[in-house]
C-alpha positions as CSV (number, residue, x, y, z in Angstrom):
1,M,30.3,-0.8,13.0
2,E,29.3,1.9,10.7
3,G,27.6,0.5,7.9
4,E,27.2,-3.0,9.1
5,I,23.9,-4.2,10.3
6,V,23.8,-4.5,13.9
7,P,20.8,-6.9,15.6
8,E,19.2,-4.7,18.2
9,V,16.8,-5.5,20.7
10,L,14.5,-3.1,22.6
11,T,14.4,-2.7,26.6
12,S,11.3,-2.8,28.8
13,D,11.6,0.7,29.0
14,G,12.0,1.2,24.8
15,V,15.9,1.9,24.7
16,R,17.4,0.2,21.8
17,L,20.4,-2.0,22.7
18,C,22.8,-3.5,20.1
19,Y,24.5,-6.8,20.5
20,Q,26.4,-9.5,18.8
21,D,25.3,-12.9,18.3
22,D,28.1,-15.5,17.4
23,G,28.5,-19.5,17.5
24,A,26.1,-21.8,18.7
25,G,25.8,-24.6,21.4
26,Q,25.2,-23.6,25.5
27,P,24.7,-19.8,25.4
28,L,27.6,-17.7,27.2
29,L,26.4,-13.8,27.7
30,I,29.3,-11.8,28.2
31,V,28.6,-8.4,30.0
32,P,31.2,-5.4,29.7
33,G,32.1,-3.4,32.7
34,I,30.6,0.4,32.9
35,L,32.6,2.5,29.9
36,G,33.1,-1.0,28.1
37,T,31.4,-1.9,25.2
38,A,31.0,-5.1,22.9
39,A,34.0,-4.6,20.7
40,V,36.4,-5.0,23.4
41,F,35.6,-8.7,23.2
42,V,36.4,-9.7,19.9
43,R,39.6,-11.9,21.1
44,Q,37.0,-13.9,23.8
45,V,34.2,-14.2,21.5
46,E,36.5,-15.6,18.6
47,G,38.0,-17.8,21.2
48,L,34.5,-19.1,22.3
49,R,32.5,-19.4,19.0
50,D,33.6,-22.7,18.6
51,R,31.6,-24.3,21.6
52,Y,29.6,-21.7,22.4
53,R,26.9,-19.5,21.3
54,V,28.6,-16.0,22.5
55,I,26.3,-12.8,23.3
56,V,27.8,-9.5,23.9
57,Y,25.8,-6.3,24.0
58,D,26.8,-2.5,24.3
59,H,24.8,-1.1,27.1
60,R,22.7,2.0,27.0
61,G,24.7,4.9,26.0
62,H,27.7,3.1,25.3
63,G,28.9,1.7,21.5
64,A,26.3,1.3,19.0
65,S,23.5,1.2,21.2
66,E,21.0,4.3,21.9
67,K,21.9,7.3,24.1
68,P,19.0,8.0,26.2
69,P,18.9,10.7,28.6
70,H,18.0,8.4,31.2
71,G,18.7,4.8,32.6
72,Y,22.0,4.9,34.1
73,R,21.4,3.6,37.4
74,V,22.7,0.6,38.1
75,A,19.6,-1.1,38.8
76,R,18.4,0.0,35.3
77,L,21.6,-1.5,33.7
78,A,20.9,-4.8,35.3
79,K,17.2,-5.2,33.9
80,D,18.4,-4.2,30.3
81,P,20.1,-7.7,29.5
82,H,16.6,-9.5,30.4
83,G,15.3,-7.4,27.1
84,G,11.8,-6.3,27.0
85,A,10.2,-5.5,23.6
86,G,12.2,-8.5,21.9
87,P,14.6,-8.4,19.1
88,R,14.0,-5.7,16.1
């Protein structure tokens, strides 16, 4: 992702999360497992983007997302996809 412009969103507690948004149609959110990143789902995105709007993101502390010193409890990670401050 280096040198690439990556869309990002701010969570309600101000952490920058990077995501990929590809395709059109019914939205489909892919949530990586802990320690996984959006990069793991390249082939799934390629196979689904002709029928769906596929959104996949990097959890806080993973991939291209911000690596804050806080917010790694499961309850916080579950809140992150709901956004907060909106796209940047």
